C-alpha positions in Angstrom: -18.6 2.1 12.6 -15.1 3.8 12.8 -12.6 2.7 10.7 -9.9 1.1 12.7 -8.4 -1.8 11.1 -5.8 -1.7 8.0 -4.1 -5.0 6.1 -1.0 -4.8 4.8 -0.3 -7.6 2.1 3.5 -8.2 2.7 3.6 -11.7 1.5 4.7 -12.1 -1.8 8.1 -12.8 -3.2 9.2 -9.8 -4.6 10.6 -11.8 -7.7 11.2 -8.6 -10.1 13.7 -7.6 -7.6 15.6 -11.0 -7.2 18.3 -11.4 -6.0 18.6 -8.6 -3.6 14.6 -10.1 -2.3 15.6 -13.4 -2.1 16.4 -13.0 1.7 15.6 -9.6 2.3 11.5 -8.9 2.0 10.9 -6.3 -1.3 8.7 -4.4 2.2 12.2 -3.9 3.5 14.0 -2.4 0.9 14.9 1.5 1.4 13.5 4.9 0.1 16.9 6.7 1.3 16.3 5.6 4.9 13.5 4.1 5.7 12.1 1.1 4.3 8.8 1.1 2.2 6.4 -0.8 4.9 7.2 2.3 7.3 6.0 5.1 5.1 2.6 2.7 4.4 2.5 2.4 8.4 2.7 5.4 9.1 0.1 6.8 6.4 -2.0 4.6 8.2 -1.2 5.7 11.4 -1.8 9.3 10.1 -4.8 8.3 9.3 -6.1 7.5 12.7 -6.1 3.3 12.0 -5.4 1.6 15.4 -4.9 -2.2 14.2 -2.5 -2.8 11.8 -2.7 -6.3 10.4 0.2 -7.5 8.1 -0.3 -10.5 6.0 3.0 -12.2 5.6 5.3 -15.1 5.3 6.6 -17.2 7.3 10.0 -16.5 6.2 9.7 -12.2 6.1 10.6 -11.9 9.9 12.3 -8.4 9.4 9.4 -7.2 8.9 8.2 -7.9 12.7 11.5 -7.7 14.0 11.6 -3.7 12.4 8.1 -2.6 14.5 8.6 -5.1 17.2 12.2 -5.2 18.4 14.0 -3.1 20.5 16.9 -1.8 20.6 19.4 -1.6 23.5 19.6 2.7 24.5 21.8 1.7 28.3 24.3 0.6 26.1 27.5 2.5 28.2 29.2 3.8 25.4 26.0 5.4 23.6 26.2 9.0 22.8 23.3 11.6 23.9 22.6 11.6 20.0 22.7 7.8 19.8 20.6 7.3 22.7 18.0 9.7 21.4 18.1 7.9 18.1 17.8 4.9 19.3 14.8 5.7 21.5 13.3 7.4 18.2 13.3 3.6 16.5 11.4 2.3 19.3 8.7 4.2 18.7 7.8 4.3 15.3 4.7 1.9 16.5 2.9 4.9 18.8 1.5 3.5 22.0 -2.5 2.1 22.0 -1.6 1.0 18.5 -2.0 -3.2 17.8 0.4 -4.7 15.5 -0.9 -8.3 14.5 0.4 -10.9 11.6 -0.8 -13.7 10.1 0.8 -15.5 7.5 -0.2 -17.0 3.7 1.0 -20.6 2.9 1.4 -19.3 -1.0 1.3 -15.9 -3.0 -2.1 -17.0 -4.2 -3.3 -13.9 -5.2 -4.7 -10.2 -3.5 -7.4 -11.5 -2.6 -6.7 -14.9 -1.4 -4.2 -12.5 1.0 -7.2 -10.3 2.1 -8.8 -13.6 3.1 -6.5 -14.7 5.2 -7.2 -11.5 7.7 -10.7 -12.5 8.1 -10.7 -13.8 10.9 -8.8 -10.4 12.3 -11.0 -8.1 10.9 -14.3 -9.6 12.2 -17.1 -7.8 10.8 -15.4 -4.6 10.3 -15.6 -2.4 7.6 -11.0 -2.0 6.9 -8.6 -0.5 4.9 -6.2 -1.9 2.9 -2.5 -0.5 1.5 -0.1 -2.0 -0.9 3.4 -0.9 0.6 4.6 -0.8 -3.5 2.9 2.0 -4.2 4.6 4.7 -2.5 2.6 8.2 -2.5 4.4 11.7 -2.2 1.2 13.8 -0.8 0.9 16.9 1.7 -2.1 14.8 3.4 -2.0 10.7 3.4 -3.9 9.4 0.4 -5.6 7.0 2.6 -6.5 10.1 5.2 -7.9 11.7 2.1 -9.9 8.5 1.7 -11.2 7.9 5.6 -12.4 11.8 5.5 -14.9 10.8 2.7 -15.7 7.6 4.2 -19.2 7.8 5.3 -21.0 5.0 4.4 -20.3 1.6 6.0 -22.2 -0.1 3.2 -20.0 1.4 0.1 -16.3 1.0 -0.8 -13.6 3.5 -1.9 -10.6 2.3 -4.3 -7.5 5.2 -5.2 -7.2 5.8 -9.3 -5.0 7.6 -11.3 -5.3 8.4 -14.9 -2.3 6.2 -16.6 -1.2 5.6 -20.1 -3.6 3.3 -21.8 -0.7 1.3 -23.1 -0.1 0.5 -19.2 -3.3 -0.8 -18.7 -2.0 -4.6 -18.5 -0.5 -4.0 -15.0 -3.9 -2.3 -13.5 -6.9 -3.1 -13.0 -8.9 -0.4 -14.9 -12.1 1.2 -14.3 -15.3 2.6 -16.1 -17.5 5.6 -14.0 -20.9 6.7 -14.2 -21.3 9.5 -12.0 -18.3 12.0 -11.5 -18.5 14.3 -8.6 -15.2 16.1 -8.4 -12.8 13.4 -7.3 -15.1 10.7 -6.6 -16.6 8.9 -9.0 -19.1 5.9 -8.9 -18.1 2.6 -10.2 -19.9 0.7 -12.5 -17.1 -1.9 -13.9 -13.7 -3.3 -13.2 -11.3 -5.1 -15.3 -8.0 -6.7 -14.2 -4.9 -6.2 -16.6 -6.9 -6.0 -19.8 -5.7 -5.2 -23.1 -5.2 -1.5 -23.8 -8.0 -1.8 -26.6 -10.3 -3.2 -23.9 -9.4 -0.7 -21.2 -12.9 0.9 -20.0 -11.3 4.4 -19.4 -7.6 5.6 -18.7 -8.2 5.5 -14.7 -6.3 2.0 -13.0 -6.5 1.4 -9.5 -3.6 2.4 -7.3 -2.9 0.6 -4.0 -5.4 2.3 -1.2 -8.6 1.0 -0.5 -11.5 0.9 1.8 -14.4 -1.8 2.1 -17.3 -2.6 4.1 -16.9 -6.1 5.6 -19.4 -7.4 2.5 -16.2 -7.7 0.5 -15.4 -11.0 2.0 -17.6 -12.6 1.6 -17.8 -11.9 -2.2 -13.8 -12.6 -2.4 -15.0 -16.4 -0.3 -17.0 -17.2 -3.8 -14.9 -16.2 -6.9 -13.2 -18.5 -9.1 -9.5 -18.0 -9.5 -8.9 -15.5 -12.3 -5.6 -13.7 -14.1 -2.9 -15.7 -13.3 -4.7 -18.5 -11.9 -5.0 -16.4 -8.9 -7.8 -15.1 -6.7 -8.2 -11.4 -7.8 -9.3 -8.6 -5.3 -10.1 -7.1 -8.6 -12.7 -9.5 -9.5 -14.5 -9.7 -5.7 -14.9 -5.9 -6.4 -16.2 -6.7 -9.8 -18.9 -8.9 -8.1 -20.0 -6.9 -5.3 -21.2 -4.3 -7.6 -23.8 -6.0 -7.8 -24.8 -5.1 -4.3 -23.0 -2.2 -2.7 -21.5 1.3 -4.4 -18.1 1.6 -4.5 -16.4 4.9 -5.4 -13.3 5.3 -7.4 -11.4 8.5 -5.6 -8.7 10.3 -8.4 -6.4 11.1 -5.2 -4.0 14.3 -4.7 0.1 12.9 -4.8 2.5 11.6 -6.7 2.8 7.7 -6.8 5.7 5.9 -7.3 5.8 2.6 -8.3 8.3 0.8 -6.4 7.2 -2.9 -7.4 9.2 -1.9 -10.7 13.2 -1.3 -10.4 12.6 2.0 -12.5 10.0 3.3 -10.1 11.6 2.3 -7.3 15.0 3.7 -8.2 12.5 7.5 -8.9 11.4 7.6 -6.0 14.7 7.4 -4.5 15.8 10.2 -6.4 12.9 12.4 -5.6 12.6 12.0 -1.9 16.8 11.6 -1.6 16.3 15.5 -3.5 14.2 16.9 -0.4 16.4 15.7 1.9 17.2 18.6 3.9 20.6 17.6 5.0 22.5 16.5 1.5 19.6 17.0 -1.3 21.6 20.5 -2.4 24.3 18.5 -2.9 22.2 15.0 -4.8 21.3 18.2 -7.2 24.1 19.9 -7.4 26.3 16.3 -8.7 22.9 15.4 -11.1 23.0 18.7 -13.0 27.2 18.0 -13.1 26.6 14.1 -14.1 24.0 14.9 -16.7 25.3 18.6 -17.2 22.3 20.2 -17.2 
């Protein structure tokens, strides 16, 4: 069954960025000149997904506005360049791609957020992208995973090597079989203490699931933080379905963290063709390099 549907859980409060996110969704914060959520959507489009499901909060109207509203290109005072820019902004979502929105009344965990999309996912396999995890890569991570996904009875989760001292920030995995970057998962633990981490591989926000994950999420109890944890659903699914950990190619920036967000802005700005060189010169002067 072809992968068509991708879920974006974007209902969180973004409290780590208060007061900036009191009225502005965290996912709408810009990396240079593009909001985080647009990077995530473009990654999904590049991987061939045609149905984008946003699990959001009623207060986060700007996410829908960003993708759905149309700018008026017929204003009399627009230059040719401005008209071209506005037209480009109106084509963020290409023809043939559908955006759907469903509300999560309370942020009760990532697993709970995914369950809200059940009626839209139906009986199909699907992907999940966490916009907080911005990954700079030649080939989008989700496309890397789609190219490897050939068994709709299984699941793939993206992982990277992390410092074990940071394990309390990740779902940490243990593996059995190792075939290049695809590894058979044997266990997964949500935010363990460093001494309890089963390896140095931490989960990053890209997933492809068989539909069965929804049944497991429906039957687990609240876990860490008294939330329905996706990690616990994956752990339960391991009993009946193969799950693979994929060590992706690319550089990940944790944009749910202030320092990670700043690093991403600097790195993406340095690559900017218009002002990247000027920024590099400024930074060298500022840091006396």
